[in-house]
GUGU-57384 format. One record per residue (C-alpha): residue number from 0; z, y, x. Coordinates in steps of 0.05 Angstrom, whole numbers, plus 32768, in hexadecimal, padded with zeros to 4 digits. Last residue first. Layout:
REM GUGU-57384
> NUM, Z, Y, X
...
***
This chain:
REM GUGU-57384
> 737, 865B, 8A2A, 86FC
> 736, 8623, 89F8, 86F2
> 735, 8626, 89CB, 86B4
> 734, 864C, 8989, 86BA
> 733, 868A, 89A5, 8699
> 732, 8691, 896C, 8668
> 731, 8670, 892B, 867E
> 730, 862A, 891C, 8696
> 729, 8639, 892C, 86DF
> 728, 867E, 890B, 86E1
> 727, 8664, 88C8, 86FB
> 726, 8647, 88EC, 8738
> 725, 868D, 8900, 874F
> 724, 86A5, 88B8, 874B
> 723, 8666, 889B, 876B
> 722, 866D, 88CC, 87A5
> 721, 86B5, 88B6, 87B0
> 720, 869E, 886E, 87B2
> 719, 866A, 887E, 87E6
> 718, 869D, 88A4, 8810
> 717, 86C9, 8866, 8811
> 716, 8691, 8837, 8823
> 715, 8679, 8865, 885A
> 714, 86BF, 8868, 8875
> 713, 86C4, 881C, 8874
> 712, 8681, 8817, 8899
> 711, 869B, 884A, 88CB
> 710, 868E, 8893, 88C1
> 709, 8677, 88C1, 88F9
> 708, 862E, 88CE, 88E5
> 707, 8646, 890E, 88C4
> 706, 8614, 8909, 888B
> 705, 8643, 88E4, 885B
> 704, 867D, 8912, 886B
> 703, 8655, 8950, 885E
> 702, 8639, 8930, 881E
> 701, 8680, 8923, 8805
> 700, 8695, 896A, 8817
> 699, 865C, 8986, 87EC
> 698, 8672, 895A, 87B0
> 697, 86BB, 896F, 87B8
> 696, 86AB, 89B9, 87BA
> 695, 867E, 89B3, 877D
> 694, 86B3, 898B, 8757
> 693, 86E8, 89BD, 876B
> 692, 86C2, 89FA, 8750
> 691, 86A7, 89D9, 8711
> 690, 86ED, 89BF, 8700
> 689, 8710, 8A01, 870E
> 688, 86E2, 8A2B, 86E2
> 687, 86E1, 89F7, 86AB
> 686, 872D, 89F2, 86AC
> 685, 8734, 8A3D, 86A9
> 684, 8709, 8A3F, 866A
> 683, 8727, 89FF, 864F
> 682, 876F, 8A19, 864F
> 681, 877D, 89FF, 8608
> 680, 8762, 89BA, 8618
> 679, 871A, 899F, 8618
> 678, 870D, 89A9, 8662
> 677, 8753, 8992, 8676
> 676, 873F, 894D, 868E
> 675, 870B, 896B, 86BC
> 674, 8740, 8998, 86DA
> 673, 8768, 895D, 86F4
> 672, 8728, 8938, 8708
> 671, 8714, 8970, 8736
> 670, 875A, 8970, 8756
> 669, 8758, 8924, 875B
> 668, 8715, 8924, 877F
> 667, 8733, 895D, 87A7
> 666, 8763, 892E, 87CA
> 665, 872B, 8902, 87E4
> 664, 8704, 893D, 87FD
> 663, 8741, 895C, 881F
> 662, 8754, 891C, 8843
> 661, 870C, 8910, 885B
> 660, 8705, 8958, 8873
> 659, 8747, 8953, 8899
> 658, 8732, 8910, 88B6
> 657, 86F0, 892D, 88CE
> 656, 870E, 8969, 88F0
> 655, 870D, 89A9, 88C6
> 654, 86E9, 89EB, 88C8
> 653, 8712, 8A29, 88B5
> 652, 8701, 8A50, 8876
> 651, 8718, 8A1B, 8846
> 650, 8703, 89FE, 8802
> 649, 86BC, 89EC, 8817
> 648, 86D3, 89C5, 8854
> 647, 86A4, 89D1, 888F
> 646, 86A9, 899E, 88C6
> 645, 86C7, 899F, 890C
> 644, 86AC, 896D, 893F
> 643, 86DF, 894A, 896C
> 642, 86C8, 8903, 895C
> 641, 86F1, 88D1, 8984
> 640, 8712, 88B7, 8944
> 639, 86CF, 889D, 892B
> 638, 86DB, 8895, 88E0
> 637, 86FA, 8868, 88AC
> 636, 8720, 883A, 88DA
> 635, 8748, 8816, 88A5
> 634, 8790, 8801, 889A
> 633, 87BA, 883E, 88AC
> 632, 8781, 8869, 8892
> 631, 8789, 8847, 884E
> 630, 87D3, 885B, 884D
> 629, 87C0, 88A4, 885C
> 628, 878B, 88A0, 8825
> 627, 87BF, 888C, 87F1
> 626, 87F3, 88C0, 8805
> 625, 87BD, 88F6, 8809
> 624, 87A8, 88E5, 87C2
> 623, 87F1, 88E9, 87AF
> 622, 87ED, 8933, 87C0
> 621, 87BA, 8944, 878A
> 620, 87DA, 891B, 8752
> 619, 881F, 8936, 8763
> 618, 8807, 897E, 876A
> 617, 87E0, 897C, 8729
> 616, 881C, 8961, 8702
> 615, 8848, 8996, 8722
> 614, 8816, 89CB, 870B
> 613, 8818, 89AF, 86C4
> 612, 8865, 89AF, 86C6
> 611, 886A, 89FB, 86D0
> 610, 8881, 8A2E, 8703
> 609, 887D, 8A00, 873F
> 608, 88B8, 89E2, 8764
> 607, 88A4, 89E1, 87AD
> 606, 8882, 899F, 87BD
> 605, 8888, 8962, 87E9
> 604, 8868, 8920, 87D4
> 603, 8884, 88DF, 87EF
> 602, 886A, 8897, 87E6
> 601, 8853, 888E, 882E
> 600, 8876, 88BE, 885C
> 599, 8852, 88B1, 889E
> 598, 8819, 88E3, 8895
> 597, 8843, 8917, 8871
> 596, 8832, 8933, 882D
> 595, 882F, 897A, 8814
> 594, 8839, 89AB, 87DC
> 593, 8838, 89F6, 87D4
> 592, 882B, 8A21, 8796
> 591, 8821, 8A6B, 87A0
> 590, 882F, 8AA7, 8773
> 589, 886C, 8ABD, 879A
> 588, 8874, 8A99, 87DC
> 587, 888B, 8A51, 87D3
> 586, 88D4, 8A3D, 87CB
> 585, 88EA, 8A0C, 8802
> 584, 88CD, 89C7, 87F7
> 583, 88EC, 8991, 87CB
> 582, 88DD, 8949, 87E0
> 581, 88C4, 891C, 87A9
> 580, 88CB, 88D1, 87B6
> 579, 88B2, 888E, 879E
> 578, 886A, 889B, 878A
> 577, 8848, 8858, 8793
> 576, 8848, 882D, 8754
> 575, 8855, 8864, 8721
> 574, 8822, 8890, 8744
> 573, 87EF, 8859, 8741
> 572, 87FC, 884B, 86F8
> 571, 87F9, 8896, 86E5
> 570, 87B7, 88A8, 8708
> 569, 8782, 888D, 86D7
> 568, 87B0, 889F, 869D
> 567, 87A9, 88E9, 86AC
> 566, 87B4, 890E, 8669
> 565, 87ED, 88E9, 8648
> 564, 880F, 88C8, 8683
> 563, 8805, 8904, 86B1
> 562, 881E, 8934, 867C
> 561, 885D, 890C, 866F
> 560, 8868, 890A, 86BA
> 559, 8863, 8956, 86BF
> 558, 8895, 895E, 8685
> 557, 88C9, 8933, 86A7
> 556, 88BB, 8951, 86EB
> 555, 88C7, 8998, 86D3
> 554, 8908, 8985, 86B1
> 553, 8922, 895F, 86ED
> 552, 890E, 8995, 871E
> 551, 8931, 89CA, 86F6
> 550, 896F, 899E, 86EF
> 549, 896F, 8994, 873B
> 548, 896A, 89E0, 8746
> 547, 89A5, 89ED, 8717
> 546, 89CF, 89B4, 8735
> 545, 89C7, 89CC, 877C
> 544, 898F, 89B4, 87A9
> 543, 899B, 89A6, 87F2
> 542, 896E, 89D3, 881B
> 541, 8924, 89D6, 880E
> 540, 88F4, 89B8, 8841
> 539, 88C5, 89E4, 8868
> 538, 887A, 89E0, 885B
> 537, 8848, 89B5, 8881
> 536, 8875, 8979, 8879
> 535, 88A7, 8958, 88A8
> 534, 88E8, 8974, 888D
> 533, 88FC, 8931, 886E
> 532, 8918, 8912, 88AD
> 531, 8962, 8924, 88A0
> 530, 895F, 8909, 8859
> 529, 8984, 8938, 882A
> 528, 8957, 8956, 87F5
> 527, 8931, 8917, 87DF
> 526, 8927, 8915, 8794
> 525, 891D, 88CA, 878B
> 524, 88EB, 88B6, 8757
> 523, 88F3, 8896, 8712
> 522, 88C3, 8880, 86DC
> 521, 88DE, 8866, 8699
> 520, 88C1, 88A2, 8675
> 519, 88DC, 88D5, 86A5
> 518, 8913, 88D1, 86DA
> 517, 891F, 88FB, 8718
> 516, 8951, 88DA, 8747
> 515, 898D, 88F0, 876E
> 514, 89A9, 88CF, 87AD
> 513, 89F3, 88C0, 87AC
> 512, 8A26, 88EF, 87C9
> 511, 8A55, 88C1, 87EF
> 510, 8A9C, 88DD, 87F2
> 509, 8AAA, 8918, 8821
> 508, 8ABC, 8906, 8868
> 507, 8AF9, 88FF, 8895
> 506, 8AFE, 88B8, 88B2
> 505, 8AE4, 8872, 88A5
> 504, 8AA8, 8889, 887E
> 503, 8AA0, 8866, 883B
> 502, 8A79, 8830, 8817
> 501, 8A84, 8808, 87D8
> 500, 8A64, 87C6, 87C0
> 499, 8A9F, 879C, 87D6
> 498, 8AA1, 87B9, 881C
> 497, 8A74, 87E6, 8844
> 496, 8A97, 880E, 887A
> 495, 8A75, 8845, 88A3
> 494, 8A91, 8858, 88E6
> 493, 8A7A, 889D, 88FD
> 492, 8A4B, 88BB, 8930
> 491, 8A3A, 88FE, 894F
> 490, 8A7C, 891F, 893E
> 489, 8A98, 8938, 88FC
> 488, 8A84, 8923, 88B6
> 487, 8A86, 8959, 8881
> 486, 8A52, 8936, 8856
> 485, 8A44, 88ED, 8844
> 484, 89FE, 88E2, 8828
> 483, 89DA, 88B4, 87F8
> 482, 89BA, 8871, 87EC
> 481, 896E, 8873, 87F4
> 480, 8977, 8883, 883F
> 479, 89C0, 8885, 8854
> 478, 89D0, 88CA, 886E
> 477, 8A0E, 88DA, 8896
> 476, 8A19, 8925, 8898
> 475, 8A33, 895A, 88C8
> 474, 89EE, 896E, 88DE
> 473, 89DC, 8927, 88F1
> 472, 8A12, 88F1, 88F6
> 471, 89FA, 88AD, 890C
> 470, 8A19, 886C, 88F5
> 469, 8A4B, 883C, 8916
> 468, 8A50, 87FE, 88EB
> 467, 8A81, 87D8, 88BF
> 466, 8A62, 87A5, 8890
> 465, 8A66, 8783, 884D
> 464, 8A21, 8771, 8834
> 463, 8A0F, 8782, 87EC
> 462, 89C4, 8787, 87FA
> 461, 89C1, 87D1, 87E8
> 460, 89FC, 87E0, 8816
> 459, 89DE, 87B6, 884D
> 458, 899B, 87DA, 8848
> 457, 89BC, 881E, 884A
> 456, 89E6, 8808, 8886
> 455, 89A8, 87F0, 88AB
> 454, 8985, 8833, 88A0
> 453, 89C3, 8859, 88B7
> 452, 89C8, 882B, 88F4
> 451, 897F, 883A, 8904
> 450, 8995, 8883, 8908
> 449, 89AF, 8875, 894E
> 448, 8968, 8880, 8969
> 447, 8969, 88C9, 8952
> 446, 8921, 88D5, 8965
> 445, 88E7, 88A3, 8969
> 444, 88BD, 88CF, 893B
> 443, 889D, 8890, 891C
> 442, 88E2, 8874, 890A
> 441, 88F8, 88B5, 88E9
> 440, 88B8, 88BE, 88C1
> 439, 88BB, 8873, 88AF
> 438, 8901, 887D, 8892
> 437, 88E8, 88BD, 8872
> 436, 88BB, 8898, 8841
> 435, 88F0, 8867, 8827
> 434, 88CC, 8824, 882D
> 433, 88FE, 880B, 8861
> 432, 8937, 8815, 882F
> 431, 8915, 87F2, 87F5
> 430, 88FB, 87BA, 8821
> 429, 8942, 87AD, 883A
> 428, 895C, 87A6, 87F3
> 427, 8922, 8779, 87E0
> 426, 8931, 874C, 881B
> 425, 8977, 873D, 8801
> 424, 89A0, 870E, 882D
> 423, 896E, 86FD, 8863
> 422, 8951, 8742, 886D
> 421, 8996, 8760, 8865
> 420, 89AF, 8733, 889E
> 419, 8975, 8748, 88CA
> 418, 8983, 8791, 88BC
> 417, 89CD, 8786, 88CC
> 416, 89BB, 8764, 890D
> 415, 8990, 87A0, 8920
> 414, 89C6, 87D1, 8911
> 413, 89FA, 87AB, 8939
> 412, 89CB, 87A3, 8974
> 411, 89BC, 87ED, 8978
> 410, 8970, 87F5, 897A
> 409, 895A, 8831, 89A3
> 408, 890F, 8830, 89B0
> 407, 88F9, 8827, 8967
> 406, 88C1, 87F3, 896B
> 405, 88DF, 87C4, 8936
> 404, 88E3, 87FE, 8906
> 403, 8899, 880D, 8911
> 402, 8887, 87C4, 8905
> 401, 88B1, 87C1, 88C6
> 400, 8892, 8800, 88AA
> 399, 884C, 87E6, 88B9
> 398, 885A, 87A8, 8890
> 397, 8876, 87D2, 8857
> 396, 8839, 8800, 885A
> 395, 880C, 87C4, 884D
> 394, 8836, 87B0, 8812
> 393, 8835, 87F7, 87F8
> 392, 87E9, 87FA, 87FC
> 391, 87E5, 87B9, 87D3
> 390, 8816, 87D8, 87A2
> 389, 87E7, 8813, 879B
> 388, 87AE, 87E5, 8788
> 387, 87D9, 87BC, 8758
> 386, 87F1, 87FC, 8735
> 385, 87AB, 8818, 872C
> 384, 877D, 883B, 875E
> 383, 875A, 887E, 8756
> 382, 872E, 88A6, 8786
> 381, 86F2, 8877, 8787
> 380, 870A, 8860, 87CB
> 379, 874A, 8846, 87AB
> 378, 8725, 8819, 877B
> 377, 86F4, 8803, 87B2
> 376, 872C, 87F1, 87E2
> 375, 8750, 87CB, 87AB
> 374, 8712, 87A2, 879B
> 373, 8708, 8794, 87E6
> 372, 874F, 8776, 87EA
> 371, 877E, 879A, 881B
> 370, 87A1, 8775, 8853
> 369, 87B9, 8797, 8892
> 368, 879A, 879F, 88D7
> 367, 8751, 879F, 88C1
> 366, 8738, 877D, 8882
> 365, 8772, 874C, 8885
> 364, 878B, 871A, 8852
> 363, 874E, 86EE, 884D
> 362, 8739, 86ED, 8896
> 361, 8780, 86E2, 88AE
> 360, 878B, 86A9, 887E
> 359, 8749, 8688, 8892
> 358, 8757, 8690, 88DD
> 357, 879D, 8673, 88D4
> 356, 8783, 8637, 88AD
> 355, 8749, 8627, 88DC
> 354, 8773, 862E, 891C
> 353, 87AD, 8607, 88FE
> 352, 877F, 85CF, 88E7
> 351, 875D, 85C9, 892B
> 350, 87A1, 85C6, 894E
> 349, 87C1, 8594, 891F
> 348, 87D2, 8563, 8958
> 347, 87F2, 85A1, 8975
> 346, 87DB, 85BB, 89B9
> 345, 87F8, 8598, 89F6
> 344, 8833, 859F, 8A25
> 343, 8860, 8574, 89FA
> 342, 885E, 853A, 8A2B
> 341, 8866, 84EE, 8A2E
> 340, 881C, 84E1, 8A24
> 339, 8815, 850F, 89E7
> 338, 8847, 8536, 89BE
> 337, 882E, 8579, 89A2
> 336, 8843, 8569, 895A
> 335, 888C, 8567, 8970
> 334, 888A, 85B3, 897F
> 333, 886E, 85CB, 893D
> 332, 8830, 85F5, 8947
> 331, 881B, 8612, 898A
> 330, 8835, 8657, 8977
> 329, 8803, 8659, 893F
> 328, 8808, 86A3, 892F
> 327, 880C, 86BD, 8976
> 326, 87DD, 8686, 898D
> 325, 87A4, 869B, 895F
> 324, 8771, 86AD, 8995
> 323, 8783, 866F, 89BF
> 322, 878B, 8679, 8A0A
> 321, 87D5, 8668, 8A0B
> 320, 87C9, 862B, 89E0
> 319, 879A, 860B, 8A13
> 318, 87CA, 861A, 8A4C
> 317, 8801, 85F5, 8A27
> 316, 8839, 861C, 8A07
> 315, 887E, 862E, 8A23
> 314, 8866, 8670, 8A40
> 313, 8853, 8689, 89FA
> 312, 889A, 8682, 89E1
> 311, 88CB, 8662, 8A11
> 310, 8901, 864F, 89DF
> 309, 88E8, 860A, 89CD
> 308, 88EF, 85F1, 8A15
> 307, 8936, 860B, 8A15
> 306, 894B, 85D7, 89E2
> 305, 8929, 859E, 8A08
> 304, 8946, 85B6, 8A4A
> 303, 898E, 85B4, 8A2E
> 302, 89B1, 85F7, 8A3B
> 301, 89BC, 8602, 89F0
> 300, 89DF, 85BE, 89EC
> 299, 8A11, 85D4, 8A21
> 298, 8A1E, 8615, 89FB
> 297, 8A28, 85EC, 89BC
> 296, 8A66, 85CF, 89DB
> 295, 8A6B, 8588, 89F3
> 294, 8A98, 854B, 89F1
> 293, 8AAF, 8542, 89A9
> 292, 8A73, 8562, 8989
> 291, 8A3F, 8538, 89AD
> 290, 8A10, 853F, 89E8
> 289, 89D9, 8510, 8A02
> 288, 89A4, 853F, 89E7
> 287, 897E, 850E, 89BB
> 286, 8941, 8526, 8993
> 285, 8910, 84F6, 89B6
> 284, 893C, 84B8, 89B0
> 283, 8903, 848B, 899B
> 282, 88C2, 84B0, 89A4
> 281, 889B, 84EB, 8988
> 280, 88A7, 84E8, 893D
> 279, 88F3, 84F1, 8944
> 278, 88E4, 8536, 8960
> 277, 88E4, 854D, 8917
> 276, 8930, 8554, 891B
> 275, 8931, 8590, 894A
> 274, 8960, 857F, 8983
> 273, 899C, 8552, 897A
> 272, 89E7, 8558, 8982
> 271, 8A0F, 8519, 8973
> 270, 8A48, 851E, 8942
> 269, 8A3F, 84D8, 8924
> 268, 8A1E, 84F4, 88E5
> 267, 89ED, 851C, 8910
> 266, 89F1, 8565, 8924
> 265, 89AD, 8587, 892A
> 264, 89A1, 85C7, 8952
> 263, 8975, 8603, 8942
> 262, 8968, 8642, 8969
> 261, 891D, 8637, 8975
> 260, 88FA, 8670, 8998
> 259, 88C9, 8699, 896E
> 258, 8881, 868D, 8982
> 257, 8864, 867E, 893D
> 256, 8855, 8640, 8914
> 255, 8879, 8603, 88F8
> 254, 88BE, 8622, 8904
> 253, 88B3, 864B, 88C6
> 252, 88BE, 8692, 88AE
> 251, 8897, 86AF, 88E8
> 250, 88AD, 86F3, 8900
> 249, 8880, 8730, 88FE
> 248, 8846, 873E, 892C
> 247, 8815, 874D, 88F3
> 246, 87F2, 870A, 88FA
> 245, 8837, 86EB, 8901
> 244, 884A, 8703, 88BC
> 243, 8809, 86EC, 889A
> 242, 880E, 86A7, 88BB
> 241, 8858, 86A2, 88A7
> 240, 8847, 86B8, 8860
> 239, 8815, 867F, 885B
> 238, 8846, 864B, 8875
> 237, 8881, 8664, 884C
> 236, 885F, 8667, 8809
> 235, 8881, 869E, 87E0
> 234, 886F, 869A, 8797
> 233, 883A, 86BF, 876C
> 232, 880E, 86D1, 87A8
> 231, 87E0, 86FC, 877D
> 230, 87B9, 86C3, 875E
> 229, 877F, 86CC, 878E
> 228, 87AF, 86C1, 87C9
> 227, 87CE, 8683, 87AC
> 226, 878C, 8663, 8797
> 225, 876D, 8674, 87DB
> 224, 87AB, 865A, 87FF
> 223, 87AA, 8619, 87D8
> 222, 8762, 8609, 87EB
> 221, 8771, 8620, 8832
> 220, 87AB, 85EF, 8836
> 219, 877E, 85B3, 8828
> 218, 8747, 85CC, 8855
> 217, 8779, 85D7, 888D
> 216, 8794, 8591, 8885
> 215, 874E, 8572, 8886
> 214, 8737, 859A, 88C3
> 213, 8711, 8564, 88EA
> 212, 8707, 8538, 88AC
> 211, 8727, 84FB, 888B
> 210, 8764, 8503, 88B9
> 209, 87A0, 84D5, 88B1
> 208, 87D5, 84F1, 88E0
> 207, 87D7, 84E1, 892A
> 206, 8809, 84B1, 894B
> 205, 8802, 84BD, 8996
> 204, 87E4, 8502, 898B
> 203, 8822, 8510, 8960
> 202, 8833, 850F, 8916
> 201, 8862, 852E, 88E3
> 200, 883F, 853B, 88A2
> 199, 882D, 8585, 889D
> 198, 885F, 85A7, 8871
> 197, 8850, 85D6, 8837
> 196, 888F, 85FE, 8828
> 195, 8896, 861F, 87E4
> 194, 88C4, 8658, 87D2
> 193, 88ED, 8672, 8797
> 192, 88D0, 8636, 8770
> 191, 88B6, 8642, 872A
> 190, 88AB, 85F9, 8718
> 189, 8864, 8607, 8700
> 188, 8852, 861E, 8746
> 187, 8861, 85D9, 8762
> 186, 8832, 85B7, 8731
> 185, 87FD, 85EC, 873B
> 184, 87FF, 85E3, 8786
> 183, 87FA, 8597, 8783
> 182, 87C2, 859A, 8750
> 181, 879E, 85CC, 877D
> 180, 87A7, 85A2, 87BB
> 179, 878D, 8561, 879C
> 178, 87B2, 852A, 87C2
> 177, 8790, 8500, 87F8
> 176, 879E, 8539, 8828
> 175, 87E8, 8527, 8827
> 174, 8813, 8564, 8836
> 173, 885F, 8561, 8834
> 172, 8879, 8590, 87FF
> 171, 88BC, 85B4, 8804
> 170, 88D4, 85D8, 87C6
> 169, 8901, 8615, 87BE
> 168, 8946, 8632, 87C9
> 167, 8962, 862B, 8782
> 166, 89AD, 863E, 878A
> 165, 89AC, 8681, 8765
> 164, 8975, 8668, 8737
> 163, 89A7, 863C, 8711
> 162, 8980, 8622, 86D5
> 161, 8944, 861A, 8703
> 160, 8971, 85EF, 872F
> 159, 8981, 85BE, 86F8
> 158, 8937, 85BA, 86E6
> 157, 8927, 85AB, 872E
> 156, 8956, 8570, 872D
> 155, 8935, 8557, 86ED
> 154, 88F2, 855C, 870F
> 153, 890D, 8533, 8749
> 152, 8927, 84FD, 871A
> 151, 88E4, 84FB, 86F7
> 150, 88BD, 84F3, 8738
> 149, 88E4, 84BC, 875A
> 148, 88B2, 8485, 8748
> 147, 88C6, 843C, 8751
> 146, 88AB, 8416, 878C
> 145, 88EA, 83EB, 8794
> 144, 88FF, 8415, 87D0
> 143, 88FC, 8454, 87A7
> 142, 88BD, 847D, 87AC
> 141, 88A7, 84BF, 87CD
> 140, 8865, 84AD, 87EE
> 139, 882A, 84AE, 87BD
> 138, 885C, 84B9, 8786
> 137, 885F, 8504, 8794
> 136, 8814, 850E, 8790
> 135, 880B, 84E7, 874F
> 134, 8848, 8506, 8730
> 133, 8834, 854E, 8740
> 132, 8844, 856E, 8783
> 131, 8866, 8553, 87C2
> 130, 88AE, 8562, 87AF
> 129, 88E8, 856A, 87E0
> 128, 891E, 8597, 87C2
> 127, 8943, 85D2, 87E2
> 126, 8988, 85E5, 87CA
> 125, 89AD, 8624, 87DD
> 124, 89F9, 861D, 87E7
> 123, 8A21, 8659, 87CF
> 122, 8A63, 8634, 87CB
> 121, 8A71, 8636, 877F
> 120, 8A27, 862C, 8770
> 119, 8A21, 85F1, 879F
> 118, 8A5D, 85CD, 8782
> 117, 8A47, 85DB, 873B
> 116, 8A01, 85C2, 874C
> 115, 8A1F, 8582, 8768
> 114, 8A46, 8577, 8728
> 113, 8A09, 8587, 86FE
> 112, 89E0, 8550, 871F
> 111, 89B3, 8544, 875B
> 110, 89A9, 84FA, 8765
> 109, 895C, 84FA, 876C
> 108, 895A, 853E, 878D
> 107, 8936, 852B, 87CD
> 106, 8967, 8559, 87F0
> 105, 896C, 8594, 881F
> 104, 89AE, 85B8, 881C
> 103, 89BB, 8601, 882C
> 102, 89F3, 862D, 8846
> 101, 89E9, 8674, 8860
> 100, 8A28, 8689, 8885
> 99, 8A32, 86D2, 8897
> 98, 8A60, 86D2, 88D3
> 97, 8AAA, 86CC, 88E4
> 96, 8AC4, 86DE, 889F
> 95, 8AAA, 869C, 8883
> 94, 8AA0, 866D, 88BE
> 93, 8AD9, 863C, 88C5
> 92, 8AF1, 8639, 887E
> 91, 8AAA, 863B, 8862
> 90, 8A94, 8602, 888E
> 89, 8AD0, 85D8, 887C
> 88, 8AC6, 85E6, 8831
> 87, 8A7D, 85D1, 8835
> 86, 8A90, 8590, 8859
> 85, 8AC7, 857F, 8827
> 84, 8A9B, 858E, 87EB
> 83, 8A65, 8562, 8809
> 82, 8A97, 852A, 8812
> 81, 8AB0, 8531, 87CA
> 80, 8A6C, 8535, 87A8
> 79, 8A4D, 84FB, 87CC
> 78, 8A31, 84EF, 8812
> 77, 89F4, 84D4, 87EE
> 76, 89E2, 851C, 87DD
> 75, 89CE, 8525, 8826
> 74, 8992, 84F7, 8824
> 73, 8980, 84E1, 8869
> 72, 8999, 8515, 8877
> 71, 89A4, 855F, 8871
> 70, 89D7, 8596, 8865
> 69, 89B7, 85D5, 887F
> 68, 89E1, 860A, 88A3
> 67, 89C5, 8650, 88B0
> 66, 89EA, 8682, 88DB
> 65, 89F3, 86CD, 88D8
> 64, 8A18, 86FE, 8906
> 63, 8A19, 86D7, 8947
> 62, 8A4D, 86F6, 8975
> 61, 8A3A, 86C7, 89AE
> 60, 8A7D, 86A7, 89BD
> 59, 8A98, 86B0, 8977
> 58, 8A5B, 868E, 8956
> 57, 8A5E, 8655, 8989
> 56, 8AA7, 8647, 897A
> 55, 8A9A, 864A, 892F
> 54, 8A62, 8617, 8938
> 53, 8A8F, 85E9, 8961
> 52, 8AC7, 85F0, 892D
> 51, 8A99, 85DF, 88F3
> 50, 8A7D, 85A2, 8918
> 49, 8AC3, 858B, 892A
> 48, 8ADA, 858F, 88E2
> 47, 8A9A, 856B, 88CB
> 46, 8AA6, 8533, 88FD
> 45, 8AED, 8529, 88E5
> 44, 8AD6, 852B, 889C
> 43, 8AA6, 84F2, 88AC
> 42, 8A5B, 84FA, 88A9
> 41, 8A3D, 84C2, 887F
> 40, 8A15, 8484, 888E
> 39, 8A2F, 847D, 88D4
> 38, 89F8, 847A, 8909
> 37, 89D9, 843D, 892A
> 36, 899C, 8436, 88FD
> 35, 898E, 8481, 88FE
> 34, 897A, 847A, 8947
> 33, 8935, 8461, 8931
> 32, 8908, 8495, 8951
> 31, 88BF, 8482, 8950
> 30, 88AE, 8490, 8907
> 29, 88BD, 8474, 88C2
> 28, 8908, 8481, 88BB
> 27, 8915, 84CA, 88CC
> 26, 88CD, 84E3, 88CA
> 25, 88C4, 84CE, 8882
> 24, 887B, 84C0, 8870
> 23, 8888, 847D, 884D
> 22, 88BD, 849C, 8820
> 21, 88F0, 8465, 8811
> 20, 8921, 848A, 87E5
> 19, 896D, 8483, 87E1
> 18, 8976, 849C, 8827
> 17, 89A4, 848D, 8862
> 16, 89C1, 84BB, 8899
> 15, 89F0, 84E5, 886F
> 14, 8A0F, 8529, 8882
> 13, 89DA, 8538, 88B6
> 12, 89EE, 8580, 88C4
> 11, 89B2, 85AC, 88D6
> 10, 89C8, 85EC, 88F9
> 9, 89A4, 862F, 8903
> 8, 89C2, 8669, 892A
> 7, 89C3, 864A, 896F
> 6, 89CD, 8678, 89AA
> 5, 8992, 868E, 89D3
> 4, 897E, 8683, 8A1C
> 3, 89BD, 8661, 8A33
> 2, 89DC, 866E, 8A77
> 1, 8A21, 867D, 8A5D
> 0, 8A07, 86B2, 8A2E
***
């Protein structure tokens, strides 16, 4: 890479250097750096052409797949409709087809109009608006030079964007602790932003922020976090999500925290290259590199000591920061905020705030390694759990999925870049693919490393990304999880093409056979009979189903789901929220029903097609208990894993390890409950026999677990809730001894 650490993939183009507001907290005009005074008001077409060519040159040299360009200022809309159209066109001409270009503009919004919105809509430019809250909060700083309020113009701009959600990027709010945090949050929330950024006001140790208390900024943000978290996180908040991500060793979404290296460069209206713009708060000329578009390539800028200083991760932080318990989330805070005595080798001027905020967020979103509210834990521990409870499990599983995928030993660069692109383009599409149960089974097995390309291709197809990628062939087939399968493919690999919403193999192959789904009452699950990692259950997987077998499954599932919804309403919402996949097992021995789950396959139940829908309903309810408890075991230490004692399970002849007993007991709560619900039906004699048997077995197993002396506090809490559930049935039907 020509001696550079990392290529640039984020660019800020200063298209206009002046502003129509006089915000007294602006880092461009109101802090140490005053170089704006000597720069042209607007970026010329010639400078824009050179900027686009320099960026294209850098993209080619380093094969950068995705870049982000933000049009900035000053106030970029002051460049006018025509100049902005010219600049956007130049960027598209140079970069479209060379890489994926994400274009955005950050504006105060006061001159945003329909003509600008037409321009941005036609060119895919996302628009972010600066707004500090309600009118009182916003007008504390964001005023015109004559002291007039800008609030109504900004609200009008937001209204224009709400009418065009495809270009509405979100709101940026600079914190002032004199404002009421809840009023600020509620005002922003009412505008339905796709995302909110809360920004600490730029400051240094030399010019510290106003501070009424030691952690005033943390306290302000914590008030909003508590409201946001208790309200179910109704909108993405970049700072809070970045703390949660970095806590779980995922990437930060903000340069304000985290250890990710900076890959951003600023291009000023005169063509000068600058470092991160917020350095203007440190001293006059702080962002300067000494390079410009005419005389230097971006490679030269990337070798600048100031740029490389922000790419050193943990080693680039002060000794104090490196010893801090939250350093991997904090990352030392924003680089300019560390400035003191001609050096950035210090903690942030917001150090105490960051420590308090990060600790609070971690404490309130994490019971162990992944977040689960206490009320959700208790609902699940009782043997049930509604849609919101299962969705909480699914969110936790999603974070685990991403970490496991990131740890796959073989990560072809093209596949990884495509996954990153899908995450930026359509995160929901990527989540759908990564949530497929057998993707995690594959990743956890650490076999077929090239299969990551198949996963990436599936995500790209779902996200509508055009791509060409080498995928893995297994058993003569190319499988794209959640999408479908190409058969009759020769060799160990094949080139897959995705273009215009279609996909094909570049060579001999049958057309894509799409995945099939079982549908009933508005509920749909994938019938997985092709995934190469599906044969991971206790019983062998069935071969690919023909039409007759598929129709039999569809009919049985439809009737089974009707039964679950009518007779087992306590289980239906959780199944609807978490059961994503049914994997057919090979036919069972005569007179026997077989079903199974796999530890890493969250959301999947495997079963051989039973003789009747009622049995399938029982198998689904029973096995989904294992799915739920498996996810809880990923989050909570429920027992002493060093315990090698074997325990009696009333339903088996062979003694079981503690986890096996725990799994069986939890699952048999549902089995007992299944028969309990049938005590007044036409098969009440058999139901009574089965209910009394399984309830007695489950109650004895609960007491064995409780007396083991090997449960953690969480395990004791879970077993206690199970005991309460079984005890609550004592006065109901079937409570008499067998």
